[in-house]
N, C-alpha and C positions, 0 to 999 in steps of 0.2 A: 442426621446424614451419616451414611456409612463411611468408614475410614477410607481415605484415598489409597489407591494401589500404587505404591512407589517402588522404584528400583534405584538403588544408590551404588555408585555414583553414575553420572553420565560418562560411560566409557565403553570400550569394546565388548565387555561382558553384558552391559545393558543392551547394546544393539543385537548381540546374539540372543538375548532373552526375548526381546521384542519379536524377532523373526522366527522363533522356535516353531511355531505352529502355522507358519505362512508358507506359500509356495516357494520351491527351491530357487526359482529365478529371482524372486524378491529378496530372499536371504543373501544371495550372491550380490544383488545390486546394493543392498545396504552395506555389505562388507567393502564393496568397492568404494562407496562414498565415505565410509569411515576411514579408509586408507588415505583419502584426500584430507580428512580432518587432521590426521597425524602428519601429513606432508605439508599442509598450509599453515604457516605460523599464525599465532594469535596476534591481532593488531598491537603494535607497540605504542601507538600514539603519534609516531613520527610521520605516518602516512597522512597525506593532505586530507583525505576523507575522515580521518579519525582524530585530527588535531583538536576538534572542539567537543569531543565526547570521550571522557575517560571511562574505561571499563573496570577501574579498580574496585568499585562497590557493587558490581553486578552480582545479584544473589545467585551464586552457583551451587550453594550447598543443598538446596532442595532437590529431592530425587525426581527422576523422570516420571511424568504423569502417564500411567498406563491406562487407567479407566478414563479415557478421553471423553469429554462431553460431545454429544452428537447433535448437531443442529437439526431442526425440522426441515425436511426437504419435500416440498409440494410441487407436483408436476401434473399438468393436464394429461390424462390418459391418452388423449388423441396424439399429443406430442411423443409420448412414450412409444406409441405404435409406429411412429415415423422414425424411430431410432434415437431420440434424444435421451440422454442419460444424465440424471442430476441426483447425486447421492453423496454420502460420505465416502471418502477415498478407501477406507478400510473395507467397506461392503463391496465397492466396485472391484477391488482386487479379485474377490471370489466370483462375483456375478458377471464381470466383464474382463476377465484376466488378460486375454490376448490384446484387447484394445488398450488397457492401461499399460501393459508391458511395452507396447509400441511407442508410448509417449513419455512414460514416467522416468525422470532422471536422466534424460538424454542430453541435456545441455548445461554448460557452465555459466556463470554470470560474472559481473565485475570482480576483479581480483580483490578489491577491498572488502567485498561481501562474501567471498568464497568460504572462509571459516564457518560462517553461519549458514550459508546455503548448503554446504556439505553436511553440517550436523543436522539440519532439517531433513535432508533426503536420507541420511542414515538412521535417524532415530524418530521419524515422525510416528505419531500414534493417532492422529486425527487430521482433519482437513476435508476439503470439498473436491469433488470430481464433476465437471460439467463437459459434456461432449454433445456437439450439435452437428449432425451429419450434413453432407452436401445438399444445398438448395433448401434447407429447412429454416423458415423465418418464424420468430416468435415476437408477438406484440406486447405480451405481459411480462414484466420483469420478474426474475426469480430472486429469492431471498434466502440466504443461509445465515441464520441468527444464532450465535453461540453465547451461552452464559457460563463462565468458568466457575468452578467450585472455590470454596474457601480453602486456605492452606498455603504452605510454602512449598513450591515445586517448580520444575522446568517443564514447559510444554512447547513443543516444536511442530505445530501442524504445517502441512504442505497442501497447497491448493493447486490443482491442475485443470486448466480450461483450454479446450481445443474446439475451435469454431471452423468448420470445413468450408470449402469453396462455395461462395454464393449464399452462405447461411448468415443468420443474424441472431444475436441474443443480448440480454441485459441482465447483469448479475450484481446483487449487492451482498457483500459479506460484512456482517456486523458482529463485533465481539465486545463483551463487557464482563466485568468482574467486580467483586466487593472491594471497598477500601480496606487499607491496613493489612494487606497480605503481600509479602515479599516474593513475587513471582517473576520468573524469567520467561517471557512470552517470546518465542522465536519464530513467528509465523513467516512463511515464504509463499510466493505465488509464481507459477509458470503459466503465462497467458500467451496463446497463439491464435492468430487470425489468418486463415488461408486466403487464397485468391478471391478477391471481391467480397470477402466477408465483412460484416458490420458487427462490432462488439462494443458494448458499454460495460465497463467494469468499475465498481465502486467499492471502497473499503472504509467503513465507519469504525473507528476505534474509540471505545468508551471504557478503557480499562481503569482499575483502581489506582489509588494515589501512591502506592508503593510498587507498582509493577514496572518492570523494564521491558520495553518492547524493542527488540533488536530484529529487524526484519529485512527482507529483500523481495523485490518484484522484478521479474524478467518478462518483458513484453516483446513479441515478435510479430511485426506487421508485414504481411505478404503483399503480393502484387495487387494494386487497386483496392486493397483493404482499407477500412476506416475504423480506427480504434480511439475510444475516449476512456481515460482512466481518471478516477476521482479518489483522492485520499483526504478524508476528514478526520483530523486529530483532535480529540477532546480531552481524553484522560491520560493516565500513566504518570509516573515520575520522570522517566526518561524514555524518549522515543528516538530511535536511530534507524532510518529506513534508507536503503539504497535502491534506486530505480534504474534499471537497465532497459532502455527502449531501443530496439533494433529495427530500423526501417530497411528491411532487406529486399522487398519487392518493388519493382518499378511502379510509380504512381500511387503508392500507399500514403496514407495520412494518419496523423495522430494528434490528439489533444491531451495534455497532461494537466489536470486541474487539482488544486489543493486548497483546503480550508483549514487553518490551524488556529485554535483558540486555546490559550494556556494561561494559567494563573499560578499563584503561590510561587514555588521554586522549580516549576516544571521546566524541562528542557526538551526541545524538539529539534532534531537534526536530520535534515534530508540531504543526500547527495544523489545527483542524477546524471546520466549520460544519454543524450539524444544522439544516437549513432546513425547517421544518414549514409546508407550503403547503396541503395538503389537510386537510380536517376528519377527525376520528376516526383520526388517525395516531399511531403510537408509535415513538419513537426513543430508544434507550438506548445509552450508550457506557460501556465499562469498559477502561481502559488501566492496566496494571501494569508497573513497572520495577524491576529489581534492578540496583544500580549499585556497581561495584567500582573500586578504584584512584582515579584522578582524573577518572573519567567524569562526564558531566553529562546530564541529561534535562530537556527543556523541553516544556511542553504549553500551548498557547493554544487553548481550545476555546469556541466560541460556539454556543449554542442560541437560534435565532431562531424565534419563533412569530408567523406573519403575522396581520394583522387578520381575514382571511377564514377562518382555520383555527380551527374550533370543536371543543371537546371532545378536545383533544390530550393526549398523555401523553409526557413526556420526562425523561431524567436523564443527567447526565454524571458520571463518577467517575474520578479519576486518582490512584493510590497509588503512592508511591515508597519503596523500601527502600534505605537508604543503608548499604552494607556496608564503608565506608572513611571515615575522618575527612576525606578529601580529595574524596569524591564529593558531587555537588550536584544538586538538582532545583528546578524552578521551574514548578509547576503553576498556571495562571491560567484559571479557569472564568469564562465570561461568559453572562448571560442577558439576551435582548432579547425581552421579552414585549409584543406589540402588541395583545393582546386580553385581556379579563377572563373569557372563557369557556373555561377550560382544566380538565383533570382533575388534572394534575400537571406540575410543571416545577421541577427542582432540580439541585443539584450537590454534589459532595464532593471534596476534594482534601487529600492529606496527604504529607509527606515526613519520614522519620525512621529511626532505627536500629532494629535488632532489639530487641524488648522483652526486657530482661534477665531477667525472670521466666521467659519462654519458654526462653531459652538455659540458665538455671540448671536448670529442670525437666528438659530433655533431657540435660544433662550429669550430673545426679543419677541418671539411669537408666543410666549407664555409657558414654554416647556421648562421643567426643572433641569438642573445641571445633569442629574442622573439619566433623566429621559432623553435629553439631547445627546448625551454620550451613546446610549443605546441605539438611538435612531441613526447616528452617524456611522457606528460600527456595522449595523445591518446594511446600510447603504454601501459601505466599503466592501462587504462581502457579496453584494448583489452581482457584481461582475462575474463571479463564479456561479452563484446560485442560479442566475438566469440561463446558464448553459447546461444545467441539469435537465435534460429533456424527458425525464421520467418523473411524473408527479408523486408516486409512492416513495421513491428514493429522496426526492426533494423534501417531502414531508418528514421522513426519518432524520435527514440531516439537520433541518431546521429545528426539530425537537431536541436533538442532542445539543446544538449550539445554544439553545435557550438557557441551558444550565449555566452557561458562562456569560452570554451577552444579552439574555433576556428575550422575551417573545416579542412578536409584533404588537400585541396588545399593550405590553409594558412599555414599548418604545413610544407608542402614541399617547400614553397616559400623561 
């Protein structure tokens, strides 16, 4: 394998180097975002969102990865003829510059994630661009699968998804990397669904055992739009992801789904904000984690109902299955209701071991203790798996989970 092209360190000179051969507007945009990096302080750990994940050991010494791996992007030519664009972001800059320029880097996200959002927008060298024009519907899911190279480096890809009025799309982004490599993976995603659009966005993380994933996702749901997001977290040493879901359009709906399977000393930390801005909006969250070894899962979720948002419905639910006496979980749901005109707003959070009655019942039917545990964990995850309405995505997620919780055949053995 050829040596990695690196630039040291991640600073303003690196940003200037990345943008040297790019269009002038993009160089200016990168510079603007780097100024935000310099203005927004690094998390101190005192912030509520950062109390449970320390950045002291974040591998920052690796240089910025310039020769970014490019996923394989396959698109039906008939959809391309109708204006659908599905490519790596770097190529889209040259091939669809005006369109990318109209959407790239136009929004901020949660203040807790801004230091990393800004770094990604300033120094991205990879990522995905999906654009679906008005009225175009796609039945077949799109997949962007990236395998990172070996080495110690920083990689900050940015994904931009824009689904216009009345259009529909399903996208799976999957990233994997080898074990034993101290990588800072700072992937971010800016996802937007226009009036009456339908979008399914899934992110499957299978990173190596020394990777730090520090990410952010911003989702904007327009009027009468319907958006489902899925985060499936399998790998990495540390995962810290901030989700910013903005229900801006009247009548919009969103589902936030999560499957977290961790072992050894892994740490997975999600914070989310379901921001109900438009009236008659619905936003529900369901995150499930199975924790082995000395792994730990944290969840800090805020549901915010604005004063102008009338007749809204929202719920957040985080359930944690502790499969070792050394595993731990810390779910913290928060409700901020600024109006009395709501239909529903609630939360549920649990952390505990397998019900001994369930285990006894399974073993009384001739199953081994290991098989009984695998069956129970798979049943626990079924509440989310059943809501994945794309069979190819469901198959990929179940295949990834099998490395931790076993396959269906093993569960039945």
